[in-house]
C-alpha angles and dihedrals in degrees: 000000000000094000091045093050097048092045091052093042094051091045090056091047091053089054095044102048097073089053090051090054091049092044090055089073091060105031123063095207093050089046090053091048092049091050089051092051090056090055097052095100092047093050092047093048090049091052095045091051087058093046093051089074093062132005114229135149115281118225111198113202122190129196120175097205144343094293093052091046090056088053094050097044095093090056091045091053093047095047089048089065092057129079095263140104117247121213115185127197132188136192098201118073090208096064093035094060091041100054107015090111093059107141092221091069119087087187137005138184145143117282107260116251109267103258111128097235091049098048092040091054090047092053094046090052096043095043096198124190096205133018116203118193126177137214112342111322092131119174114186101206092044092055092046092050092049089052094048091050091049094241113153110236129187136185116218129192087020111190132191129161133206096255096042115139086228088073097051113112101258096032092049090065092048092049091050087056090055102036092053088077092062112098098205139356127211117197141171108243146013089250091057090047091056091051093046091051088067090069103022130052098182132092115314119185123195103214105140129254125298089217087077090054092049097048092043094049090048091051090057089061095046105112097135122124100221095175135023121260086226090066095045094045110155095328129126105248119217118188116201102202127202093348119179136192094279089062095051102090096045094045098044092046091050093049090050089056092048092057087086084076122058096204100083130092112188118202113193116201110183118207087237123028103201116130090256089058097047102044098064090056093048091048091051091050091049091053090051089048091244117150113225136176133194121241089238088062098039093116084076093052112151106173100298113167094214129054117193105213102215094173124098129223099027104091096096090054094041092066087071090079096041127108093189135009137207114202117211137230095040090123095055132012095007135284118296124231115322091180098082094059092041091055087065090046090247117157109233141194132202143165125285098268102083104120093104091074121063093201091052090053091049094049091050093047090051092050091244096115127047125224113213128193100174143020089262089059092049092046089054090052091052089054095058109140117250090246091056092048090051092048093050091046092055091050093046089053089056090046091055095045091056091054102049122101102051092127093055092048092051092048092048090053098043107036095069088055094058113108106244116212 
């Protein structure tokens, strides 16, 4: 099975690469990735010139995109306090160009495209001691090359859900052929461990998820006043986080129903804040005779019940002022992060597609998160009595406390295994 899979996989790669080169002329992200591939040798030489002054273990951290980088930040910060070099790679051009100047990196580059000669050459030049990957950015040739070069590689925050294609009959065999090259997996729950055991027979440690550490540590630094107390007044604040088009009808209909009460302030935070993402929401509110105002115009606030938050990067901090939260995308691709609201002990609701997140499943099973299928369901959630909100908040706080500390547990297990010079 392993030979068959890698033969087929590399054949497909050979066919796909020319199209990637051509596509780079028409797609900005592909163009950024291609440009990054051309700089790999330069970035490695730059790093090795630094390393020549003192030999220390090299910890190679990888994050596919912005979300994965947020998850791996607690480990990055902890490794940075040890006597090691840190080399960081990314798949997404967006996050690479945003954080590549981070002072905690001793070296940084794009992840090499997953052809065996290319990743093998990268590993031999970098000479890492430990490779740390997060979530599910699994590259077959990379894992095989790490194994052949005797580089320890681990997967943290490993996630797998019941309906994952990885668990389908044919794909399960292929994934076993890939996962066998991982030395150790760290995951967030016993349920995830049972699912991962279907494709991996190695060591699986249930330690929690470093995303909880990251969001919690960020919350401790959150002293910003994102919105005036004058605007909030005595209203119940509902934050609609990372909402997308599939949430629009349910959310706008629910807000229209809530206008019978004057005690609600609805803050809409779209997943994307381009004009094309904001206008459909504003049109829907207009049709429902709901007055809204954008954050960028909030100095002219005159009692609007809806604020359109057209500012990126503030959602995690915005939950601090919320009484309730609705998490977006649960009617389409799958609910976005429920962790950020939970860190502030905020009861949340979301659409029915939540099985892609283990923590969302746990919160629903514990009765601490509400699944809604219609505007009536969501309206009922917004009407939760204060006593019920308080009770859920206390239980969510306990839920979060039990799940902190994954980063320290991973570090405690892995640091003794680093080869010291």
